[in-house]
C-alpha positions in Angstrom: 139.9 65.2 143.4 140.0 67.7 146.2 143.5 68.8 145.4 142.9 69.0 141.6 139.9 71.4 141.8 140.6 73.4 145.0 138.2 71.5 147.1 135.4 71.4 144.6 133.8 68.2 143.2 132.9 68.7 139.5 129.5 67.3 138.7 128.3 67.5 135.1 124.6 68.6 135.0 122.1 68.9 132.1 118.5 69.9 132.3 115.7 69.7 129.8 113.1 72.3 130.1 109.9 73.8 128.8 111.6 77.0 127.6 114.5 79.3 128.2 113.2 81.3 131.2 114.3 79.7 134.4 111.8 81.7 136.4 108.7 80.7 134.5 109.4 77.6 132.4 109.2 74.0 133.6 112.1 71.8 134.6 111.3 68.5 132.9 114.5 66.4 133.2 117.7 66.6 135.2 120.7 64.4 134.9 124.0 64.6 136.8 127.2 62.7 136.0 129.7 62.0 138.8 133.4 61.9 138.0 136.4 60.1 139.4 140.1 59.7 138.8 141.5 56.3 137.6 144.5 54.8 139.3 146.5 56.3 136.4 145.3 59.8 137.2 142.9 60.2 134.4 139.5 61.9 135.0 136.6 59.7 133.9 132.9 59.2 134.2 131.7 57.3 137.3 127.9 57.0 137.1 124.8 59.0 136.0 121.8 60.1 138.0 118.7 61.0 136.0 115.2 62.0 136.9 112.1 62.9 134.9 110.5 65.9 136.7 106.8 66.9 136.9 106.2 70.5 135.9 105.7 72.8 138.9 102.2 74.3 139.3 101.7 77.1 136.7 104.8 76.2 134.8 105.1 77.5 131.2 105.9 75.0 128.5 106.8 76.3 125.0 105.7 74.0 122.2 108.9 74.8 120.3 111.0 73.6 123.3 109.0 70.4 123.7 109.4 69.7 120.0 113.2 69.9 120.3 113.6 67.7 123.4 110.7 65.3 122.5 109.3 65.4 126.0 105.6 64.8 126.5 105.0 66.0 130.1 101.6 64.5 130.4 102.4 61.1 128.9 100.9 58.4 131.2 104.0 56.2 131.0 106.5 59.0 131.8 108.0 58.2 135.2 108.2 61.8 136.5 108.5 62.8 140.1 108.1 66.1 141.9 110.9 68.7 141.7 111.5 68.5 145.5 111.8 64.7 145.4 114.1 64.8 142.3 116.4 67.3 143.8 116.5 65.7 147.2 117.5 62.3 145.6 120.1 63.9 143.4 121.6 66.0 146.2 121.8 63.0 148.5 124.1 61.2 146.0 126.1 64.3 145.3 126.7 64.9 149.0 127.8 61.3 149.4 130.3 61.8 146.5 131.6 65.0 148.1 132.3 63.1 151.4 134.0 60.2 149.6 136.2 62.5 147.5 137.3 64.7 150.5 135.9 67.8 148.7 133.9 70.6 150.5 131.4 71.4 147.8 130.2 70.4 144.3 130.6 72.7 141.3 128.3 72.4 138.3 129.9 71.5 135.0 127.7 72.2 132.0 127.6 73.1 128.3 126.5 76.8 128.5 126.5 76.1 132.3 124.7 79.3 133.3 121.5 77.9 131.7 121.6 74.7 133.8 122.7 76.5 136.9 119.9 79.1 136.5 117.2 76.3 136.3 118.8 74.4 139.2 118.9 77.5 141.5 115.3 78.4 140.6 114.1 74.9 141.4 116.0 75.0 144.7 114.2 78.3 145.6 110.8 77.0 144.6 111.2 73.8 146.6 112.8 75.6 149.6 115.6 73.0 149.8 118.2 74.2 152.4 121.1 71.8 151.8 122.3 72.6 148.3 125.6 70.9 147.7 126.4 73.1 144.6 128.2 76.4 144.6 125.4 78.9 143.9 127.2 80.9 141.1 130.5 79.4 140.2 130.6 76.8 137.4 132.8 75.2 134.7 131.4 75.9 131.3 132.4 73.4 128.6 131.2 75.7 125.8 134.1 78.1 126.8 136.5 75.2 127.4 135.7 73.6 124.1 136.1 77.0 122.3 139.7 77.1 123.7 140.6 73.4 123.3 138.8 72.5 120.0 137.8 75.8 118.4 134.1 74.8 118.6 131.4 75.9 121.1 128.3 74.1 119.7 128.0 70.8 121.6 127.7 68.5 118.6 130.6 70.2 116.8 132.8 70.2 119.9 132.1 66.4 120.4 133.2 65.7 116.8 136.2 68.0 117.0 137.3 66.1 120.2 137.1 62.8 118.2 134.0 61.4 119.8 130.9 60.1 118.0 127.8 62.3 118.2 124.4 60.5 118.3 121.8 63.0 117.0 118.9 60.6 117.9 120.0 60.7 121.6 120.6 64.4 121.8 118.4 66.6 124.0 118.0 63.8 126.5 119.4 65.1 129.8 121.3 61.9 130.5 122.9 61.7 127.0 123.8 65.4 126.9 125.3 65.2 130.5 127.3 62.1 129.6 128.8 63.5 126.4 129.5 66.8 128.2 131.3 64.8 130.9 133.4 63.1 128.2 134.4 66.5 126.8 135.3 67.9 130.2 137.3 64.8 131.1 139.1 65.0 127.8 140.1 68.6 128.3 141.2 68.1 132.0 143.2 65.0 131.0 145.0 67.0 128.2 146.1 69.5 130.9 147.0 66.8 133.4 150.7 66.7 132.5 151.0 70.5 133.0 149.1 70.3 136.3 151.3 67.4 137.5 154.5 69.3 136.6 153.4 72.3 138.7 152.3 70.2 141.7 
């Protein structure tokens, strides 16, 4: 892993939010998918980390965004935890994966990755977490990669173009979106694996 991505550990991240403004809108869900190589050299999903997140004090939540993701922030059965707690738990697992893989830092993989990275960085700043395992501005964007590989940039269309099934009823869940994005990223990396191996 360390050799393949120049010391970076790709971690697929998806967030569900109360809007599009990372500075004012609530972070409501975060999921991260860890990746690993099989013995045959194919990149694949390892496991998923997911947390429901309590809106920070004064957070904006747009009704249109909540209608899309189906999140009810105040539902009494929603197992949400504070931002600080969610990030600390997630980062602990990412740091462990970095050590195991021999990498030096994680790099965020996302579909329209700047959106997810923006919300992650703002949450880190709000919670004053010092040990951020992710690169603060570099990322792998699967919207761009899918545009090159499959001629599609919309997630659902890219999934279908790659030959995977798209479950509309599960979409806009952080865990589902992160896992299907991870499948796309692995598919693209694996298609390039023979070229990479020939140059190594």
